[in-house]
N, C-alpha and C positions, 0 to 999 in steps of 0.2 A: 656593285654597292652604289645604290643612288644617293644614299643619304651620308652627310659627313659624319664622322666620329662625334663632334661636339652635338649635333642634333639627334644621334642615336642615344646619347647619355643624357641629354635634357630630357628625353621622352620616358626615361625609366621611372620607376616608383621612388616613393620618398625614403624607403629604408625599412619600414616595418609593413607587414602584409598580414592582417587578421581577418578571418571571415570574409575573404575575397575583397577586401578594401586596403587601398594603401593609406596609411596614416601618419601623422607626426608623432614624436614622442611624447609620452604624457607630462613628461618634466619640461618639454620644449627643448631640449638639448640638441646639438648637432655635432657632427665631426666632418672634417674634410678628408676627400681621397685625392691622392696626388699621383702625377705621372713621374715615375722613377727616372725617366731619362731627362726630364726637363724641370722639374719640380713644381710644374703648373698645377693648379686645383683643378680637378676635371668635374669634381660634384661634391655637393654639401649635403649630408644624408642625415635623417633621423637619428638620435643616438639613443637607443632603448634602454631601459632599466628595468627594475623590479615589477612595477604594475604593469608594464607592456608584457614582460615575461609571463606573469600570472595569466593575463588576457589570452594570450597566445595557447598556453597549455590547457586553459579551461576549454578553448575552442577545439583544440584536438580531442579533449576526451569527450565533448559533447557529440562529436561527428563520428567518433570510432565505430559504434555499433551499426550504423547505418552504411558507412564506407565498407565494413568488412563484409557486410551482406550483399554487396555490388557483385554481380556475376563477373567471374574471372575474365571472360570474353570482353567485357567491357573495359576493366582495368588494361587489358592488354591492348585494346585499340587505342586507348588514351596514350600508351606508351609508344606506340607504333606511329601515331599522329605527330607526337613530339620528335621522335626520331626523324620524321620527313621533315618537319618544320625546321628543326637545327641544321640539317643537310642543305635545305633551300638557303637559309639564312647564314650559312658559314661564314662569309666575308664580314658581314656585320658583326658577328659575335666575336670573330677573331680579332676585329679592329678595336672593340671595347677592351678585350682581353690584354692585347699589346699595350694599350694607353694605360691600363691601370697596373699591370704587372712587369712588363717590359720585354718580354720574349719576343724575337722576330716573327714577322706576321706568317711567315713559312711554318714557323713551329705552332703558332697559335692556330693555324687552319688545321695543322695536324691534330692538336687536341681536341678541336671542335669535332673532327671525325671520328676520334677515340671515345670521345665522351659519348657522342650520339649513338655510338654501338652498343653502350650499356643499355639505353633506353630500347633499342632493338632486340637485344640479347634477352631482357628480362620480359618483354612485351610476348616472347615465346615462351619463357619459363612460368609466366603467369597462369597459363593453361595447363600446365603440367605439375601442378602441386599434387605429390602422392599421398596415399594412405594405404590401409592394409586391413584384411579381413581373412580370419582363419580361426579353426577350432583349436580349442586347448589341447594339450597332449593327452589329457584323460578323456577328452570327448565330451565333456559335461558343460562346456560353456564357450561362446564365441568371442574371440578377441577383436575388437574393432578398434583400429588406430586412425585417428585423422590428424590433420596440420591444420592449425588456425593461426590468424594474425597474432603476433604477440601483444599487440597494443600500441597506443602512442608512443612515438619515437622521438628522441633527442639526437639530432645530428649537427655535428660541428666538423668544419673543414679548414684545411690550411689555404694560405696564401698563393703556394706555389703553382697548383694547377686549378684555377678557379673554376674550370667547367667539369673536368673529368672527376674531380673528387666529389663533387655534388651529384653529378648523374650517378656515380658508382654506388652512392648511397640512397638516392631518392628512386633510382630505378627499381631495386628489389622491395623496397619500402611499399611502393605502389602496388607492384605486382602482387606483395602478399596480403595486400589489404589493410595496411597501416596507416593511420594519421601521422603527421610529423611536425615537430617544431624544429626550426632549422636556424642555426647561427652561422653566418659566412665570417670569414676572416675581414677584420676591419680594413686591412691594407688593400684586398682586392675584392669588395664585395658587388660591384656593378655587374660583372658577368652574371652573378646568380640572380640579381634582380631581372635581368634580361631573362634568364630561363624561368623565373617564376611566372613571369607574363605570358611567356611561350607555353607554359604547361597548362595555363588558364585557356589559352587560346586552343590547345589541344583537347580540352573538355574536363580538365580536372576539376570536381566539384568544391565550391567554397567551403573552407574549414579544414579540407584534407591536409594542405601546406600552410603552415603559418610561419613567417620570417622576422626575425628580429635581428636588425644590424645594431651593432654597439661598439664602443670604444672600451668597454669595461666587461670582459667575458664573465667574470663571476658574479656581477649583478644580474646576470640573465640566465647562466647555466645552472647556478646553484638553486635558485628558485624553482626551475624546472625538476631538478633531480629530487628535492625535497617535497615536491608537490602532492606526492602520493597518487598522481595520476600518469606518470610516464612509466612504461614498463621496459624500456630498453634506451641504450645509449651507444651511439656508433660516433667514434673520434677518430681523426687522423690529425697527427701532430707530433709534438716532442715526447720523449719518454717521462721526463719529469712532470709535464702536465697530465700525459696519461695515467701516471701513479697516483696523482692528486685526485684525478676523476674517479678512479677505481676505488679510492678509499671512501669518497661522497656516496658513490652509486652502492657499496656495501651496507650503508644506513638503511636503503630501502631494498636491497637485495635485488637491484635492477640488473637486466641483462646486459653485457657489453661486447662491443667489437672494438678493438684497439689496432691501428695501424700506427706504429710509433717509429722511433728513430733507427737509422742503419749507420753501418761502417762497412760497406761493401768492399770485400777483396777480390781484386780482378788479377787472376792467376794466368801467366803466360809462361808455358812450358818450353823446353829447348826445341821441341820438334814442331812447334806452333807455326802456321803460316803467317808471317809476320804481316802481310797485307791484309790477311783477314783480320788479325789481331789489332792492326793500326785502326781500321774501319770500325771494329767493334768498341774499341776503347774510346774513340771520339764520340760515338754514339751513347756509351755508358757515362762518360765524363762530361761532355759538354752539352748534352740536352737540357734545355731549361737553364743555361749558364752554370750547370753544375748545382743547380738549387733543386734537387730532386733527393728523395730517400734511397732511390735505387742508384744514385750516382756511384761510380767507382771511385772509391775513397782511398784504398790503398792499393796501389799497382804493383804487384808482386812478379818479377820478372827473372827468370833463370839467368844465373850469372853470365852463362856462355853468350846469351844474346842481349843482354841488357844494353850495351853499347851501340848495337845496329838499331835496337827498338828506341832507345832514347833519342837517337839522331833523326828516325824518321818521324817520330812523335813531335819532337821540336820544329821540325820543318812544317808539318802540318798545322800546328797550333799556331805558328808565327804568321802563317798565311790567313788566318781568320780575321775578318773584318769586324770592329768594335764599333757600335754606335747605336743611335736610336732604333728600336725594332720596328718603327713604322717607316723607316727609310729603305728602299729597296737596295738590295746588296748587303744588308747588315747581317752577319753570321752569329754574333753574340751582342746581346742587349746587355741593360744595367743589371745590377743586383737591385734588390727591392727597396732597400734604404740605406741610411749611413751606417746603422749599426750592422748590416750585412757586410759591408764593405770594410769596417774597422774590425771585424771577427776575422775576415779572410786575409787582411793585411797582417794581423797580430800572428795569425797561424804560421804565415810564410816566414816573417821576421823570427819567430821562436824557432822554425826549423833550421834556417840559415845559422841561427847561434848555436845550433847543435851540430855543424858541421855539413848541412845540405848545400848543393851546388845549384845556383839558378841557371837553367839552359836558355829560357826566355821568359819575358814578363817579369812579374816580381815587384813592380814598383805601381804605386796607385796613382792615376792621372790626376793632373790638374783641370780645373773647370767645372761646370755645372753638371748635374747627373749623378748617379751611384755606379759608376763603371769601376771594372777591375781587369786588367787584360788576362788573356789565356796564359798560363804559367807552367813551365815544366820544372820540377825539382828532382834531382838525382842524389843519391847517397843519404836519403832521409832516414835519421837515426830512430831506433825502436823506442827510444823516450821522448821524441817530438810529439807536441800536444796534437798535431793533425792525425797521428797515428791512432789516437785514441777517441777522437770526436769528428763528427761529420764536419765536413769542410764548407759544404754549400756554397761552392763557388767555383771559378773555372781554373782549379790549380790541380795539376797531376802530379801526385807524390810517387816516385819510384823507390822500390825497396828490393835489393837482389835476395835470391835464395838459391841454395845447392842441390836440393832433392825435393821430391813429391812430398815426402813425409815433413819436411821443414816448411813447406809451402801450406800445407794443411794445418800445421801446428800455428804458423803466423795467422792464417786466415781464421782461425777459431778463437784466438787469444783476444775477444772482446766479449762484453756482455750483451752486445747485439746479434742479430742473427736473420736479417730481413732477405738479402739476396747476395748471391756470389757469383762470379764469372770464371769459366775455364776455358783456355785456348790450348788445344793440342790437336793433331792430326790423327791421333789414336782414340778410336771410339771406346774401347776397353779402358784405356787409360783415363780418359775424360770422364767416363761413368764411374770408375772406381774411386775418382777424387771426389766427384759429386756426392757419392754415397757418403763420404767422411766429413762433408763440409756441414756445419751446424746452422743452415740457413733454411728459411721456408721455400726458396726458390733459388735455382741455378740457371745461369746463361751459358749454354755449351755452345762454342763459337759463334756466338751473337752476344751484342752489347744491349738487345732490347728484349725484355722479359714480359711486359705489361700486355695483356690480352684480355679483353672482356670475356672470352669462352675459358679463361684458366682462372684458378684459385690464387688470388693476390694475397699475401701475408706473410709474417715472419714468425720466428721462434725466439726464444729467451727474452730479453728485454725489448724485441722489436714489435711485440703485440700479440693479441689473441684473436682468434676468428680468422676469416677469410672472406674477400669481396671477390666478385665475379665468378665465373664458371658454375658448375651445377650446385656448388655448396653455397654461392653468395645469397641466395633467397633463403635458405634453411636459418640464415642468422636473424631472420625477422619472422619466423614461424616458431609455434609451441606445440609439442606433440601432445595429443589427448587419447588417452585409452578408455574405453567403454567395455565393460565386463557384460555380457549378455548370456544369461542361463540356456542351455538347449532343453526344452521341455521334452519329457518323455525319454532323455537321454539314458542309454543302457550302457 
């Protein structure tokens, strides 16, 4: 990386991008983006509002027909070039991501590689959009089925994975031939601005992607939904916000994709290889400082091995180095803001008040930055608040169980159903448990399930639809059927 992080950020767009131009908010308002490790202001961006939102959706609607008619190979090549540019500039993108979100540089580089793969995957899917043609059963007509872009799409991403979440939405939208209006999270918008310029460099035409940064999501998203011009909304975020958006989308019968909250159970059977289980739980719990919807939230361990497991996990968690993610040797960066630290601290205090024992961590540190230490709790009661809600922090909550049936019952005792994890040396046992778990994804002897080639998504109140895999592009396509009579049919 030849440029400093400050120079890279200084060269980013203003925060609102419409018709190929960066602009200021029509109101003149701005908001600051801060580094969670230091409190330093990284950038001051345009704070978009309703008039900016209207201009963006008008642009998306105006360019939809022309963009949909673009050859699939051309859309594919744009995505391929975007993949190559992201890969070439991984260090720059990672540095921006770490500055605004806090995760260690190694994790940011990993996210760049992961996010870039969505561009490569959907570059390949763009030229494989399928159709169908056949005779009707009575032989009197032809049934011709095509898939067409759904139309202008509203994209909304969270703050915790600033690159991966936008690539996972923009990739299939471009591949399908949809124009887009996009609202990044106000806490971490800078990575998205970098990606916007990179896509323009890759050849994305003006008007296909409009970006409106804002500190007031409702002032931008609601006008988009009610415009009558958007045909789909793709959202990643909390279940409460997702429910509100579903209600709003119902007014115009918009297509929706929702990747919402999680409460992932991590089941360790008595026959599990504990070395494998420890590595898996560290990956599932500590990735992104625990600020992930896929994070292991309830670690269910068979009573016969919970003591050994807790001891090993405590040793490993205690060895992790907490600090600024931009500093070499940091394993655990800051949480995203004060509210995140307050929430984690409150959940730990609640669990302790109900009988949980702190094996390491458990006390918020003094000083600047929004840090919380890696924490292990054992004996977490079933009525502890952290059993019912996403912790979203570096806290491992251990709960004992005595049988597979009990583990499955505990795992399914939640309104969420995004992902679960099973650790056992028996393939038959593991698959039997996986079949009974009410989640959209299961990690079997692994703590990592995310893969651009796999369908990511949940059941119950964890969402609707899938991102990635073969089904990812289908979320941005509509099916059209043409009936054509067969002349002189007998």
